[in-house]
N, C-alpha and C positions, 0 to 999 in steps of 0.2 A: 515389523509391521505386517498385519494380516492383509491378504489380497481380496478377501471377501468379508462381509459383515457376519462375524460369528456371534455367539450368544452374548459375549462380553461387550462387543461393539454395539449390538442392538440395545443393550441396557444402558450403556454409556450415552448414546446419542438419542435415546428414546423420546425426550422432549422435543428434539429437533425433527425427528422422523414423524412425529404426530402432526406437524404442520403440513397441510395438503400441498403447499407449494414445493415442499421438499420430498417428503415421503421416502420410501425405501430406494426408489430409483434415483432421487436426487442425492441421497446420502452415499450411494454407490459411486455417483459421479464425483462427489467430493473426495472420496477415498482414492480415486485414480487421478486426481488433479495435481498439478505442479504449479506452485506460485513462487514468484521471485519478488522479495521485498527488498527494496533499495533504500537504505537509511534506517538505522535502528535507534532513532532518537525518540522525541516526544510523540511522534505519529506512529513510527514503526513498532514501538514497544506494545501499546494496546492492540494495534491491528494484528500483530503476530500472535499475541496471546489468544485472542478470540478465534483466529484461524486455526491455531493448534488445537484449541479446545473443541472446535467444530468438526475436527477430523479430516482436515485437508491432508492428503496422503504424503505430499512432499513440499516442504518449505525450504527455500534457499534464502539465506540471510546475507545481504551484501552491505558491508560497512568497513571502511578502513581506519576508523577512529578508535581511540582508547577512551575509557571511562574517566571522567573528571568529576570532582566534587560538585561543580556547578550543574552537572547533568541531573543530579539526584532529585531535584525539585519537580521534575516532569517525566523523566525516563524511568518508568516504574518497574522495569525488569531488573534494575541494578541496586546494589547495596553499597554501603560505605566501604566494606572490605574489598570491593571490586575495582577500586580506583587504580588506574594504570593498566588494567587488562583490556583485551580486545572486546569491543562491544558485540561483535558477531559471535565470538566464541562463548561469552557469558550468556548471551541470549539463547544460543543453541542449548546450553546446559539447562537453563531454566525451562525452556519449552519442552524438552524431552522429559523433565521431571513432571511437568504438567500433564503431558500425554505421551507415554512411551509407545503407543500404538502407531505413531507416525514416524516419518523420516525427516530429519532436519540437518541441513548442511550449512557450514559457515564459510563465507567468501570474505576473507579478511583484507580486502583492498577496495579502493574506490573503483567503481565501474568505469571502464573506458570503452570507446566505440567498438573496437574489434572484439574484446572479450564479452561485451554485452550482446553483440550480434550472435556470437556463438552460443551464449547462455539461453537466448530466446528460442533457439531451435528446439529445446527440450522443456520449455515451460509454456503453460497455457495462459498466463495472466501476470501482469506486473502491477505492484503497488509502488508508486513514487512517494516516498516518505522523506525525501531530501529537503534541504533548507537553503538552496541557492539556485538561481536561474540557470547557471551553466549546466548543472547536473540535470535539471528538469528538461532543458532543451535537448541534451544528449539522449535522455531516456525517451523523449517524445519522438525523435527521429528514428531511433532503433525500433520502437514498438510499431510505428507506422510502416517501416520497411518490412518488418516481420509479420504484419497484420495480426498483432496480438493486442488484446484489450489492455488499456492503461487506466488505472484509477489514481488520480492525482489530488493531493490535498496540501494545504499550507496554512500557517497561522502565525500571527504576531500580535502582541499586546492582548486585547480582548477579542480579536477578530480572526476569522478564518474563512476558508473556502474549500469546496470540493467539486470535482467534476469527473465524469467518466468519458473516456475517449475509446469507443468501441471500434477499433480499426478493422474488425472483420467486415464492417459496413464501409463500402467504398466512398460514400458521400459525406462521411462525418468530418466535422472540423477537427483541427489538431490544437495542441497547446500553443503553437506558434501563431495560430490565427488569433488567439486571445492576447498573447504577449509576444509580439514579433521579436525575433532574435536580435535585431540591430537596435532595439529600444531598451534592452536590458544590459546592465553593466555592473561593475564591481562596487558601485556606490549604492546598491540596493539596500533597503531596510533589512535588518537582521535582528534576531532575538538578543544577541549579545549587545547590540546598540540600544534597542528599544524595549526589551523585556517581553515576556509572554506568560500568560496564566496557564499553568499546567493542565487543569481540567479542560480547557478549550482544545488543547491537542488531544486529550483523551476522547472528547466527543467526536472530533473529526477522524481520528484513527479508528474508532469503533465504527463510524460510518463507512470508512474504506473497507473494513471487514464485512459489513453487511452487503455492500455492493459486490464484493468478490464472491461471497457465498451465493448471492442472487444469480450472477452470471454463470458461475461454475455449475450450478444446479440446473441450468438450462433455461433461464429467463432473461428477458431484456431488462435493461435498467432505465427507470424513469429519469435518471440523471445523464443519460447519454445525450450529448449535444446540449447540455444545460450546465450552468454554473450556479451553484448554491452558495450564498454568502451568509455568514453568521456574524452578528454583532452581539456578543454575550454580555456586554456592559448594559445594554438596554433590552436584551432578549428579543431581538428582531431577526427575522430570516427573510432573505430575498432570493428569488430565482430568476436567472437571466438566460435567455436562449442564445446559444452560440451559433454563429453562421460561419461557413467557410469563407476565408478571405481569398478572393480571386488573385491577389498578388502575393499570397503566402509563399515563402521560399521553400517550405517543406512539403506542402500538400497541394499546391495549385497545379 
């Protein structure tokens, strides 16, 4: 990986550099940014590809699962011959093939509180691409404690949501303000029970990448403190303001 934008990099990222909101200064910031992506499934696959292509200097891919045939309908980094292999390792190979100018590391286990806290010391931003409330609450607590921005998304059936929790701001709501920890349990809806349309995950994962690029290039997110809801069956979007819960166990 190059530490500055050489001629090859300027050519590679030229269409992005032309955007006045990014320009050379923003592209340099992306080059020196470190992003932790937790979950390399239907959300993490498109998000990781767009961030790799955009020139994020360091991507860390965290997922303890192996690839199964049922993943292939929506997890677009993987192929039939990858079944049984580590998602994080295969994703790393594919992202480096896409952009050999960046660094990509594979974390082939599920994030735990202690290891996540250590990892956040060296990363600038987190994408929560997981598929269960337990992981989302763990990530939310860790990001708030470390004051690192968190971009969270989820999808099921034809529906999805995305929000940005910019914990660099002391007054922002957290994920537990939206979904209190005591109200979520193992009976939650899941894709394995209810199904999900692959492109819906692609839309939301791509939006996570947009918000990561926006924040890392030095801009505030219009989704900070907001929850955006997608109903792809009827093509309806809604946006709801999030407020801090004065009784929240995490951020009150």
